[in-house]
C-alpha positions in Angstrom: 11.1 2.6 -23.0 9.8 1.9 -26.5 7.4 3.9 -28.4 5.7 0.7 -29.5 4.8 0.0 -25.9 2.9 3.2 -25.4 1.3 3.0 -28.9 0.0 -0.5 -28.2 -1.5 0.4 -24.9 -3.2 3.6 -26.0 -4.7 1.4 -28.8 -5.9 -1.1 -26.2 -7.4 1.7 -24.1 -9.3 3.1 -27.0 -10.6 -0.4 -28.0 -12.2 -1.1 -24.6 -14.8 1.6 -25.0 -14.1 2.7 -21.5 -11.2 5.1 -22.2 -10.2 7.6 -19.7 -10.1 10.2 -22.4 -13.6 9.5 -23.5 -15.0 9.7 -20.0 -13.1 13.0 -19.6 -14.8 14.4 -22.6 -18.2 13.3 -21.3 -17.4 14.8 -17.9 -16.3 18.1 -19.6 -19.6 18.3 -21.4 -21.5 17.8 -18.1 -19.4 20.5 -16.4 -20.0 23.0 -19.2 -23.8 22.4 -19.1 -24.0 22.7 -15.3 -22.3 26.1 -15.3 -19.5 25.3 -12.8 -18.8 29.0 -12.3 -22.1 29.5 -10.5 -21.0 27.3 -7.5 -21.0 29.1 -4.2 -17.7 31.1 -4.0 -18.1 31.7 -0.3 -17.3 28.1 0.4 -14.2 28.3 -1.9 -12.8 31.4 -0.1 -13.1 29.7 3.2 -10.4 27.1 2.4 -7.0 26.9 0.9 -7.0 25.0 -2.4 -10.4 23.5 -1.6 -11.1 21.5 -4.7 -7.9 19.3 -4.3 -9.6 16.7 -2.2 -6.3 14.8 -1.5 -4.4 17.9 -0.4 -2.4 17.5 2.9 -4.8 20.0 4.7 -7.8 18.0 3.5 -6.2 14.7 4.6 -5.5 16.1 8.1 -9.2 17.2 8.3 -10.4 13.7 7.2 -8.2 11.9 9.7 -9.5 14.1 12.6 -13.1 13.0 11.7 -12.6 9.2 11.7 -14.2 7.1 14.3 -11.2 4.7 14.1 -7.5 4.4 13.4 -6.2 6.6 10.6 -3.0 8.4 10.0 -1.0 10.6 7.6 2.7 10.1 6.5 4.3 13.3 5.3 7.1 12.0 3.0 9.2 15.2 3.3 9.3 14.6 7.1 10.9 11.2 6.9 14.5 10.9 7.7 17.1 9.3 5.4 16.5 8.0 2.0 13.3 6.1 0.9 14.1 3.3 -1.5 11.9 0.4 -0.5 8.2 1.0 0.1 8.5 -0.5 3.6 10.5 2.6 4.6 7.5 4.8 4.0 5.7 3.0 6.9 8.4 2.4 9.4 6.9 4.8 11.9 3.3 4.1 11.1 1.3 2.2 13.8 -1.2 0.7 11.5 0.9 -0.8 8.7 3.2 -3.8 8.9 5.6 -3.7 5.9 8.7 -5.7 5.3 10.9 -6.2 2.3 11.1 -9.7 0.7 14.7 -9.3 -0.3 14.1 -7.3 -3.5 14.0 -3.5 -2.9 10.6 -2.9 -4.6 8.9 -6.1 -3.3 7.3 -5.4 0.1 4.9 -7.6 2.2 2.4 -5.0 3.4 -0.5 -5.6 5.8 -2.9 -3.8 8.1 -4.1 -5.9 11.1 -2.8 -9.0 9.5 -4.9 -8.8 6.3 -3.1 -10.6 3.4 0.0 -11.2 5.5 0.7 -14.6 4.1 1.0 -13.6 0.4 4.4 -14.7 -0.9 4.6 -12.2 -3.7 2.3 -9.3 -4.6 -0.2 -8.1 -2.0 -3.9 -8.3 -1.1 -6.1 -7.7 1.9 -6.5 -3.9 1.5 -7.3 -1.4 -1.2 -4.4 0.6 -2.6 -5.3 4.0 -4.0 -3.1 6.2 -6.1 -4.5 9.8 -5.9 -7.8 8.4 -4.8 -8.1 5.9 -7.8 -7.9 2.2 -7.0 -4.7 0.4 -8.0 -5.9 -3.1 -7.2 -6.5 -5.5 -10.1 -10.1 -6.6 -10.4 -9.4 -9.8 -8.4 -8.1 -7.7 -5.4 -4.3 -8.1 -5.9 -1.9 -5.2 -6.1 1.8 -4.5 -6.4 3.6 -1.8 -4.5 6.4 -1.7 -7.0 4.3 0.9 -9.0 4.9 3.5 -6.3 7.7 6.0 -6.6 8.5 7.4 -3.1 10.4 10.4 -4.8 7.2 11.6 -6.5 4.9 10.9 -3.4 3.7 14.0 -1.5 2.0 12.1 1.4 0.3 8.8 2.3 -3.1 8.4 3.9 -3.8 5.3 5.9 -7.4 4.4 6.7 -7.4 1.2 8.8 -10.2 -1.2 9.0 -13.7 0.3 8.9 -12.3 3.7 8.1 -11.4 2.4 4.6 -15.0 1.6 3.7 -15.8 5.1 2.5 -12.6 5.0 0.4 -13.4 1.7 -1.4 -11.5 -0.5 1.1 -14.0 -3.3 1.9 -11.3 -5.7 3.2 -10.2 -6.3 6.8 -7.1 -4.0 6.2 -8.9 -0.9 4.9 -7.3 1.5 2.5 -4.0 3.2 1.8 -4.0 6.3 -0.5 -0.7 7.3 -2.1 -1.0 11.0 -3.0 1.5 12.1 -5.7 3.0 15.5 -6.2 1.4 18.0 -8.6 2.2 21.4 -10.0 0.4 23.2 -7.0 2.0 21.2 -4.2 5.5 20.9 -5.7 6.3 23.8 -8.1 9.7 24.3 -9.7 12.5 22.0 -10.7 14.2 19.4 -8.5 16.9 16.9 -9.0 18.6 14.3 -6.8 21.7 12.1 -7.2 22.8 9.4 -4.9 25.4 6.7 -4.6 25.6 3.9 -2.0 26.9 0.5 -0.9 26.6 -2.5 -3.2 26.9 -0.4 -6.3 23.6 1.4 -5.6 22.8 4.5 -7.7 19.7 6.7 -7.9 18.8 9.7 -9.8 15.6 11.8 -9.9 14.3 14.7 -11.9 11.0 16.5 -11.6 9.3 19.7 -12.6 6.0 21.2 -11.7 4.2 24.5 -12.2 1.1 26.4 -13.3 0.2 28.0 -16.6 -3.2 29.7 -17.1 -5.9 27.3 -16.0 -3.5 24.4 -16.0 -1.1 23.0 -13.4 1.3 20.2 -14.3 4.0 17.9 -12.9 6.4 15.4 -14.3 8.9 13.2 -12.5 11.4 10.6 -13.6 13.4 8.3 -11.3 16.0 5.6 -12.0 17.7 3.3 -9.5 19.9 0.2 -9.6 21.8 -1.9 -7.2 23.8 -5.2 -7.1 22.1 -6.0 -3.7 23.6 -7.3 -0.5 23.1 -11.0 -1.4 24.1 -13.0 -4.4 21.4 -12.8 -7.1 19.8 -9.8 -5.5 20.5 -7.2 -8.2 17.7 -5.0 -9.4 16.9 -1.8 -11.4 13.8 0.3 -11.7 12.6 3.4 -13.5 9.4 5.4 -12.8 7.6 8.0 -14.9 5.0 10.0 -13.0 3.0 12.7 -14.8 -0.2 14.6 -14.1 -1.9 17.8 -15.3 -4.9 19.5 -13.8 -7.3 21.7 -15.7 -9.1 24.1 -13.3 -12.6 24.8 -14.7 -13.2 27.2 -11.9 -12.3 27.7 -8.2 -14.6 24.8 -7.5 -13.9 22.2 -10.2 -10.8 20.6 -11.6 -10.1 17.6 -13.9 -6.7 16.0 -13.3 -5.1 13.6 -15.9 -2.7 10.9 -14.7 0.1 8.9 -16.3 2.2 6.4 -14.4 4.7 4.0 -15.9 7.1 1.7 -14.0 9.7 -0.8 -15.2 11.2 -2.9 -12.4 13.5 -5.8 -13.0 15.1 -8.0 -10.3 17.0 -11.2 -9.9 15.5 -13.7 -7.5 17.5 -14.9 -4.5 16.3 -17.8 -2.4 15.5 -18.5 1.2 18.2 -19.9 3.5 18.3 -22.5 6.2 19.5 -21.5 9.7 22.9 -23.1 9.1 23.3 -21.3 5.7 22.2 -18.0 7.4 24.8 -18.5 10.1 27.6 -19.4 7.7 27.0 -16.6 5.1 23.8 -14.6 5.0 24.8 -13.0 1.7 24.6 -16.3 -0.3 21.8 -17.1 -2.6 19.5 -20.0 -1.8 20.8 -23.4 -2.9 17.5 -24.0 -4.7 17.8 -21.0 -7.0 19.6 -21.0 -10.4 21.0 -18.2 -12.5 17.8 -18.0 -14.5 15.4 -17.0 -11.6 14.1 -13.4 -11.8 11.0 -11.3 -11.3 10.3 -8.5 -13.7 7.3 -6.2 -13.6 5.9 -3.5 -15.9 3.0 -1.3 -14.9 1.2 1.4 -16.9 -1.7 3.5 -15.7 -3.6 6.3 -17.4 -6.7 8.0 -16.0 -8.5 11.1 -14.9 -10.3 12.3 -11.8 -12.8 15.2 -11.8 -13.3 16.9 -8.5 -16.2 19.3 -7.6 -16.8 21.5 -4.7 -20.4 22.1 -3.8 -22.0 24.1 -1.0 -20.9 21.9 2.0 -19.6 19.0 -0.1 -16.7 17.6 -2.1 -17.2 15.0 -4.9 -14.9 13.2 -7.3 -15.5 11.0 -10.3 -12.6 8.9 -11.7 -11.9 6.6 -14.7 -8.7 4.6 -15.1 -7.0 2.0 -17.3 -4.3 -0.1 -15.8 -1.9 -2.6 -17.5 0.4 -5.0 -15.7 3.0 -7.3 -17.3 4.7 -9.7 -14.9 7.5 -12.2 -15.9 8.7 -14.6 -13.3 11.1 -17.5 -13.9 11.8 -20.1 -11.2 14.2 -23.0 -11.9 14.9 -24.9 -8.7 15.1 -28.2 -6.8 16.2 -31.8 -7.4 12.9 -32.5 -9.1 13.2 -29.2 -10.9 10.2 -27.0 -10.3 10.4 -25.3 -13.7 7.9 -22.5 -13.9 7.9 -19.6 -16.3 5.1 -17.3 -15.6 4.2 -14.7 -18.2 1.3 -12.8 -16.7 -0.5 -9.9 -18.3 -3.5 -8.1 -16.7 -5.8 -5.4 -18.0 -8.2 -3.5 -15.8 -10.7 -0.7 -16.3 -12.0 1.2 -13.3 -14.7 3.8 -12.9 -16.0 5.3 -9.6 -17.7 8.1 -7.7 -16.8 9.2 -4.2 -17.8 12.2 -2.1 -19.2 13.8 1.0 -22.0 16.3 1.5 -23.2 18.1 4.6 -26.9 18.8 5.3 -29.3 19.7 8.1 -32.2 17.6 9.1 -34.4 17.5 12.2 -32.2 20.2 13.7 -29.1 18.0 13.5 -26.0 18.5 11.4 -25.3 15.5 9.1 -22.5 14.5 6.7 -23.2 11.7 4.1 -20.2 9.9 2.7 -20.5 7.6 -0.3 -18.4 5.4 -2.5 -19.3 3.6 -5.7 -16.8 1.7 -7.8 -16.6 -0.8 -10.6 -13.5 -2.7 -11.7 -13.5 -5.0 -14.7 -10.4 -6.9 -15.7 -8.9 -9.8 -17.4 -5.5 -11.5 -17.3 -3.6 -14.2 -19.1 -1.0 -16.4 -17.6 1.3 -18.5 -19.7 3.9 -20.8 -18.3 4.9 -24.3 -17.5 2.7 -26.8 -15.6 5.0 -27.3 -12.6 6.8 -30.4 -11.4 8.9 -31.9 -14.2 11.5 -34.7 -13.7 14.9 -34.0 -15.1 15.2 -34.9 -18.8 11.4 -34.6 -19.5 10.0 -31.6 -21.4 7.8 -29.1 -19.6 4.3 -28.7 -20.9 2.7 -25.3 -21.7 -0.2 -24.1 -19.8 -2.5 -21.1 -20.6 -4.8 -19.7 -18.0 -7.3 -17.0 -18.9 -8.9 -15.2 -16.0 -11.7 -12.7 -15.9 -12.8 -10.8 -12.9 -15.1 -7.9 -11.9 -15.7 -6.2 -8.6 -18.6 -3.8 -7.9 -18.9 -2.0 -4.6 -21.3 0.5 -3.1 -21.1 2.1 0.3 -23.2 4.8 1.9 -22.5 6.3 5.4 -24.1 9.0 7.5 -22.3 11.0 10.2 -24.8 12.7 12.6 -23.7 15.2 15.3 -26.5 14.1 17.6 -25.2 16.3 20.4 -22.5 18.9 20.5 -19.2 17.1 19.7 -20.9 13.7 19.8 -20.9 12.0 16.4 -22.9 8.8 15.6 -21.8 7.1 12.3 -23.8 4.4 10.5 -23.0 3.0 7.1 -23.8 0.0 4.9 -22.8 -1.3 1.5 -22.7 -4.2 -0.9 -20.0 -6.0 -2.7 -20.4 -8.2 -5.8 -17.3 -10.1 -7.1 -17.1 -12.3 -10.1 -14.3 -14.7 -11.0 -13.9 -16.9 -14.1 -11.0 -19.3 -14.9 -10.4 -21.1 -18.2 -7.3 -23.3 -18.2 -5.8 -24.9 -21.4 -3.2 -27.4 -20.1 -0.9 -29.3 -22.4 -0.4 -32.3 -20.0 -2.3 -35.0 -18.3 -4.2 -32.6 -16.0 -6.4 -31.6 -19.0 -8.4 -28.5 -19.5 -10.6 -27.0 -16.8 -12.8 -24.0 -16.3 -15.2 -22.5 -13.8 -16.8 -19.3 -12.5 -17.9 -18.0 -9.2 -19.9 -15.0 -8.0 -19.5 -13.8 -4.4 -21.9 -11.3 -2.9 -21.6 -9.7 0.6 -22.7 -6.9 2.8 -20.3 -4.5 4.5 -21.4 -2.2 7.3 -20.1 0.1 10.1 -21.5 1.6 13.3 -19.3 4.2 14.9 -19.0 6.8 17.6 -16.7 9.8 17.8 -16.5 12.2 20.7 -14.5 15.5 20.6 -14.5 16.9 24.2 -11.9 19.5 23.2 -10.1 20.6 20.0 -7.1 18.5 21.1 -8.7 15.3 22.3 -10.9 12.6 20.7 -12.4 9.3 21.7 -13.7 6.8 19.1 -15.1 3.3 18.7 -16.7 1.3 15.9 -18.0 -2.1 14.9 -17.8 -3.2 11.3 -18.0 -6.0 8.8 -15.6 -6.4 5.9 -15.7 -8.6 2.8 -13.1 -10.0 0.5 -13.4 -12.5 -2.3 -10.4 -14.6 -3.1 -7.9 -13.3 -5.7 -6.8 -15.7 -8.4 -3.5 -16.6 -6.7 -5.5 -18.1 -3.8 -7.6 -20.5 -5.8 -6.7 -23.8 -7.3 -6.9 -24.9 -10.9 -10.6 -24.5 -11.0 -13.4 -22.4 -9.5 -15.7 -25.4 -9.4 -16.5 -26.0 -5.7 -16.8 -29.7 -6.4 -13.1 -29.8 -7.3 -12.0 -28.0 -4.2 -10.7 -25.0 -6.2 -13.2 -22.4 -4.9 -12.6 -20.6 -1.6 -15.4 -19.0 0.4 -15.1 -15.2 0.8 -13.2 -13.9 3.8 -15.5 -12.0 6.2 -14.3 -10.2 9.4 -16.3 -8.5 12.1 -14.2 -6.0 13.9 -14.6 -4.0 17.1 -12.3 -1.1 17.7 -11.9 1.6 20.4 -9.3 4.3 20.7 -8.2 7.9 21.2 -6.3 10.7 19.6 -4.6 13.7 21.2 -2.6 16.5 19.7 -1.4 19.9 21.0 1.7 22.1 20.5 4.2 19.6 22.0 2.7 16.1 21.6 0.7 13.9 19.2 -0.6 10.6 20.5 -2.8 7.9 19.0 -4.0 4.6 20.5 -6.4 2.0 19.1 -7.3 -1.5 20.4 -9.2 -3.9 18.1 -10.4 -7.4 17.8 -11.5 -9.0 14.5 -13.3 -12.4 14.3 -12.5 -13.6 10.8 -14.6 -16.2 9.1 -12.9 -18.3 6.3 -9.6 -16.4 6.2 -7.3 -17.3 3.3 -4.6 -19.2 5.1 -1.7 -21.1 3.6 -1.3 -24.7 4.6 1.4 -27.2 3.6 0.1 -30.2 1.7 3.4 -31.6 0.5 7.1 -31.1 1.2 7.7 -27.3 1.1 4.5 -26.9 -1.0 1.5 -24.9 0.2 -2.0 -24.3 -0.9 -4.6 -21.8 0.4 -7.6 -22.9 2.4 -10.3 -21.3 4.5 -9.8 -21.2 8.3 -11.5 -19.2 11.0 -9.0 -16.9 12.8 -8.9 -14.1 15.4 -6.9 -10.9 14.9 -6.5 -8.6 17.8 -4.0 -6.0 18.8 -2.8 -2.6 19.8 -1.7 0.3 17.5 0.0 3.3 19.2 2.1 6.2 18.2 3.6 9.2 20.1 5.5 12.2 18.9 6.9 14.6 21.4 8.4 18.0 20.6 11.0 18.0 23.4 12.2 21.5 22.6 8.7 22.9 23.0 8.3 21.1 26.3 11.6 22.7 27.5 10.4 26.1 26.3 7.1 25.8 28.1 8.9 24.9 31.3 10.9 28.1 31.1 13.9 26.9 29.1 15.4 28.6 26.0 13.5 28.6 22.8 16.2 29.6 20.3 18.0 26.3 20.0 17.4 23.5 17.5 14.2 21.6 17.5 14.3 18.1 19.1 11.6 15.5 18.4 11.1 12.0 19.7 8.9 9.8 17.5 7.6 6.3 18.5 5.3 3.7 17.0 4.2 0.4 18.5 2.2 -2.6 17.2 1.0 -5.7 19.2 -0.2 -8.3 16.7 -2.0 -11.2 18.3 -3.2 -13.2 15.3 -4.4 -16.8 15.9 -6.0 -19.8 14.1 -9.4 -20.4 15.7 -10.2 -24.0 14.5 -8.8 -27.3 13.4 -5.6 -29.1 14.2 -3.7 -25.9 14.9 -6.4 -24.2 17.0 -5.0 -21.3 19.1 -1.6 -21.3 17.3 -0.1 -18.1 16.0 -0.5 -17.2 12.3 2.8 -17.2 10.5 4.4 -14.3 8.8 4.1 -11.4 11.2 5.9 -10.5 14.4 3.8 -10.2 17.6 5.5 -6.9 18.6 6.9 -4.1 16.4 8.5 -1.0 17.8 10.0 1.9 15.9 11.6 4.9 17.4 13.4 8.0 16.1 15.2 11.0 17.6 15.3 14.0 15.3 17.3 17.2 15.7 16.5 20.0 13.3 17.7 23.6 12.9 14.8 26.0 13.3 15.8 27.7 10.0 15.9 24.3 8.2 19.6 24.6 7.5 20.4 21.1 8.8 18.8 18.0 10.4 20.0 14.7 11.9 18.2 11.6 13.1 18.8 8.3 14.8 16.2 5.5 14.3 15.6 2.1 15.7 13.5 -0.7 14.2 12.9 -3.4 16.8 11.1 -6.7 16.7 11.5 -8.2 20.2 10.1 -11.5 18.8 10.7 -13.0 15.4 8.3 -14.8 13.1 6.7 -18.2 13.4 7.2 -20.0 10.2 4.5 -22.7 10.2 0.9 -23.1 11.3 2.0 -25.8 13.9 4.4 -23.1 15.4 7.3 -25.5 15.5 9.8 -23.0 14.1 10.4 -19.4 14.9 13.0 -16.9 13.8 14.9 -14.6 16.2 14.0 -11.0 17.0 16.3 -8.1 16.1 16.9 -4.4 16.4 18.3 -2.4 13.5 19.6 1.2 13.8 19.7 3.9 11.2 21.6 7.2 11.1 20.8 10.0 8.7 21.7 13.7 8.3 21.2 16.5 5.8 22.7 20.0 5.5 21.8 23.0 3.3 24.9 24.2 1.4 23.3 27.0 -0.4 19.9 28.2 -1.6 18.3 25.2 -3.2 21.3 22.9 -2.7 21.7 20.3 0.1 23.9 17.3 0.9 22.6 14.2 2.7 24.2 11.0 3.9 23.3 8.1 6.1 24.0 4.6 7.4 21.4 1.9 7.4 21.8 -1.1 9.7 24.4 0.9 11.6 25.8 -2.0 13.7 25.7 -4.5 10.8 23.1 -6.7 12.5 22.4 -10.0 10.8 18.6 -10.5 10.9 15.6 -12.2 9.3 13.5 -9.6 7.5 10.8 -12.1 6.4 10.2 -15.8 6.3 8.8 -18.3 3.8 5.6 -19.6 5.3 4.9 -23.3 6.1 8.0 -25.0 4.8 8.5 -28.6 5.9 12.2 -28.1 5.2 14.3 -25.7 7.2 14.8 -23.3 4.2 12.7 -20.3 5.3 15.0 -17.4 6.1 15.0 -14.2 4.0 17.9 -12.1 5.4 17.9 -8.4 5.8 20.5 -6.1 4.3 24.0 -5.6 5.8 25.3 -2.2 6.8 24.9 0.1 3.9 26.3 3.7 3.5 24.9 6.3 1.1 25.3 9.9 0.2 23.6 12.3 -2.2 22.9 15.8 -3.4 19.5 17.6 -3.8 18.9 20.6 -6.0 15.9 22.8 -6.3 15.3 25.9 -8.4 
């Protein structure tokens, strides 16, 4: 980590005129003038840590008021180690997440949105502490997330994401980091595992006067299961909150990630059967994928009488280097990609009374302006001929507004109606050093988003919900051709989905159950189609996404206790999650065929045994895909299903000291974790990891 890196980017932040620091000073002045201390203290005293909008208690409250599928993932409650982002979501019924073969690269999707992306992600809004982490064109990279500094994750599927800035089909996912209030004290962790895997983590949080603060550092490396699958990563996570009063806080954020990885290739079925650990034959020793991310920003939160509001500003830098060197006709492509984004936004909710009815208004306003530069080679080059340089300058902006009103029209009956507007701008300027010549173009997409919902709470334990919504997504740069000029075929129409959803939630002392059923009619979805041998491009196709999302957690020990059994033994839990993903093409040559890249059924189950005094815990988990993946739009090729088991345990050795160990892929199953989409050759398999063993120590003081 070089000082010059930080110096250069702080200089760039200052040069934009949109600096997080400058906006914070402006915010501070406004706070001082508005006399924050005069805010109603009676509201403050009614809640625990009320101004922290993204606290776990606040998240639970928000989920319970959604007229659609939403969930919370408590990271401390997960069993075993969390290395790859996909492991955060294994028991989540809304999120489909699978590793691409590199620990930090995860294909993540909600309801099939963005599922065909080869690298990077799109199709939903990723938030870090309530601040968008997507680039201005809609792309995002989950590598920036450090699971070891994550407190909890909030998932707002579909229409529930609108009030959080998620205008796409998938909705929004909010990664909430630890801070000095939620995680005080010092912690460290050291781990070793199979394939020369090592991890270490240090963090410290606390409070001093009007400030709270948190700092975390994580480092990990591994040789990987397969040839050319080695990787290493380091994360720095820091934040500090200044509490103007019991009802106002400004929190400053810094996030830095360095993640380097070798690139292993896809395999054919015969290669997979012979040796699933080999690298793809079309990958040379030069192929890799290296990513650097840097974020600095602030969020100011205010508590009003009956409301919570937040204002954020953020600067984000991404540097992505990707070298591919493959094939008989060598597809030499060196991508040197740098992106710069500035984001500002306002989000909040406010209760009010009108016409004898209790109302809550939720609003979200965000603006994201960014640019990126991609340097590399032009593509197909015959052996012996020099590659030509290409420079692609992209500029994008995304402005979004959404306003929603929740009216309790009758006792426990809530009617929700919301509407908003999205305006997206894309500009491409290509300077090519070969016969393709220069090209440029720009495009503005505008669209309406809306939602009509109903929520009924007959008891404190039971809810019924439904909603109908429209989402809007303009194409990211990776989905367009060499030009945004519609006449050249480079422009894509925006993807618009109209989704109907119905479901229920139930929770009491011994069970927690969720169920949602949905159908989305998607106009002009961004779908990959093969136009040459093992070469795809993205086009617009109408599709249908429909499915089931369900989860069930049972406290078996509590059931036994209520039936008259003993109540002094260990706690026993049974956790289950299920997805049914029926995603189909709805026009053209492949009408009614399945969309590639996602399994129709996904089941995850876990048995947990825990000591009531938290002295030890053990778990056995299963990840089961009864069906594999279809590989092409014609549905001529499909991978096999699989089930992978995981065993984990942890024991407290002394106050603040614990030992943990586990085995992933307990029975050493050879399985296909993801597939390359639409290849005309039979090289499409990305194998999952072999059996891996790990052990580590945790310290807290």
